C-alpha positions in Angstrom: -2.9 3.9 7.2 -4.9 2.1 4.5 -3.0 1.3 1.2 -4.5 0.3 -2.0 -2.6 -0.8 -5.0 -4.1 0.6 -8.2 -1.0 -1.0 -10.5 2.5 -2.3 -10.4 3.4 1.7 -10.6 0.8 3.4 -8.0 -0.4 2.8 -4.7 -2.9 4.8 -3.3 -2.7 5.8 0.7 -5.2 6.8 2.8 -4.3 8.6 6.9 -6.4 10.3 9.1 -6.0 13.6 7.4 -5.6 12.3 3.6 -8.3 12.3 2.3 -10.2 15.0 4.7 -12.6 17.9 3.8 -13.6 20.7 5.8 -17.5 20.7 6.8 -17.5 24.4 5.7 -15.6 27.5 4.9 -16.8 30.7 6.8 -14.1 33.2 5.1 -15.0 31.5 1.3 -16.9 34.6 -0.2 -13.4 36.9 0.1 -11.2 34.4 -1.1 -9.7 32.7 -4.0 -9.8 29.0 -4.2 -6.4 26.9 -5.2 -5.4 23.5 -5.4 -1.8 23.0 -4.4 0.2 20.1 -5.5 2.2 18.3 -2.4 5.1 16.0 -3.0 8.0 14.8 -1.2 10.4 11.5 -1.6 13.1 11.8 1.4 12.5 10.4 4.7 9.1 9.8 6.4 7.0 11.5 3.9 3.4 10.7 4.9 4.3 11.9 8.5 5.7 14.9 6.9 2.1 15.7 5.1 0.5 15.3 8.8 2.8 17.7 9.9 1.9 20.0 6.9 -1.8 19.3 7.6 -1.8 20.8 11.2 0.8 23.2 9.6 -1.8 24.6 7.4 -4.9 24.2 9.6 -3.1 26.9 11.7 -1.9 29.2 8.9 -3.3 33.0 8.8 -2.8 32.9 5.3 -4.6 30.1 3.7 -8.0 27.9 5.1 -7.6 24.4 4.5 -10.8 22.8 2.9 -9.9 19.3 1.6 -7.0 16.8 0.8 -6.6 13.9 -1.4 -5.5 10.9 -0.6 -1.6 10.2 -1.0 0.0 8.5 -4.2 3.1 6.6 -4.0 4.7 6.6 -7.4 7.6 6.6 -9.5 9.8 9.7 -10.2 9.9 11.0 -13.5 12.7 13.3 -14.7 15.9 12.2 -12.8 14.9 8.7 -12.2 17.7 7.5 -10.0 15.7 8.2 -6.7 13.1 6.8 -4.3 9.6 6.8 -5.4 7.4 10.0 -4.5 4.6 10.4 -2.2 2.1 13.0 -4.0 -1.5 14.5 -3.2 -3.3 17.8 -3.7 -4.7 20.2 -0.8 -7.6 22.3 -1.9 -7.1 25.9 0.3 -9.0 29.2 0.1 -6.7 32.3 0.2 -6.5 36.2 0.3 -3.1 35.6 -0.9 -2.4 36.8 -4.8 -1.0 34.1 -7.0 2.4 35.5 -6.5 2.0 35.9 -2.8 0.8 32.5 -2.3 3.9 31.0 -4.3 6.3 33.3 -2.1 4.3 31.5 1.0 4.8 28.0 -0.4 8.3 28.5 -0.8 8.6 29.4 2.8 7.1 26.2 4.1 9.1 24.3 1.9 12.3 25.9 3.1 10.5 25.3 7.0 10.2 21.5 5.9 13.9 21.1 5.0 13.8 21.7 1.1 17.0 22.1 -0.6 17.1 22.7 -4.2 20.1 20.8 -5.5 19.1 20.4 -9.0 16.1 19.9 -11.4 13.7 16.9 -10.4 16.1 16.3 -7.8 14.8 14.1 -4.6 13.3 16.3 -1.7 11.6 16.5 1.4 8.6 18.8 0.6 7.4 20.2 -2.7 4.6 22.5 -3.1 3.3 23.3 -6.4 0.4 25.9 -7.3 -1.5 23.7 -9.7 -4.8 26.0 -10.2 -5.7 29.0 -8.9 -9.2 29.9 -9.1 -9.9 29.9 -13.2 -6.8 32.2 -13.8 -4.2 31.3 -16.9 -1.1 33.0 -16.2 2.8 32.7 -17.2 5.6 34.0 -16.1 9.2 33.8 -15.1 8.5 32.6 -11.9 5.1 31.0 -12.1 2.8 29.3 -14.7 -1.0 28.7 -13.7 -2.4 26.1 -14.3 1.0 24.3 -13.4 2.8 23.0 -16.6 1.7 19.9 -18.1 -0.5 19.0 -15.1 -2.8 16.8 -17.3 0.0 14.5 -18.1 1.3 13.9 -14.8 -0.7 10.6 -12.8 0.8 12.4 -9.5 -2.2 15.0 -10.1 -4.3 13.4 -12.2 -5.0 10.5 -9.8 -5.5 12.4 -6.6 -7.4 15.1 -8.4 -10.1 12.5 -9.1 -10.5 11.8 -5.8 -11.7 15.7 -4.7 -15.1 16.4 -4.0 -16.2 19.7 -6.3 -12.4 19.6 -7.9 -12.0 22.8 -9.8 
């Protein structure tokens, strides 16, 4: 693991699979591309991200294309909690945005996520940041993710993705 201090609140972490980039996506022609935010601040989050990497590599629903480095940063909203670890993953999928959301919620639950209150500490948080060039808003899902442009937890890892959106 390699750590790079960006400033007094932000540390960039590189591991074996963060950042990572697939050499090719043989199924890209018929799939949608999404950027998903990953986060957590309970337990060994970096190790959990490594487990998530391998879980997604075996998933029949998504193809993992790329990961960003991991950013350690302070929480927002409810601030009386440990720093968060955040990153981005780029996937391709045949799932619709709503199907992808349901799949990500299942993964969170599998990795021990419990929703106690808004902005509570969590083992794993998965958010759809972008899905193709889609813009949508419903009571369950907004794409692009609300206020993504204001969050260092998204902006800093986004700078490290090749080809971005």
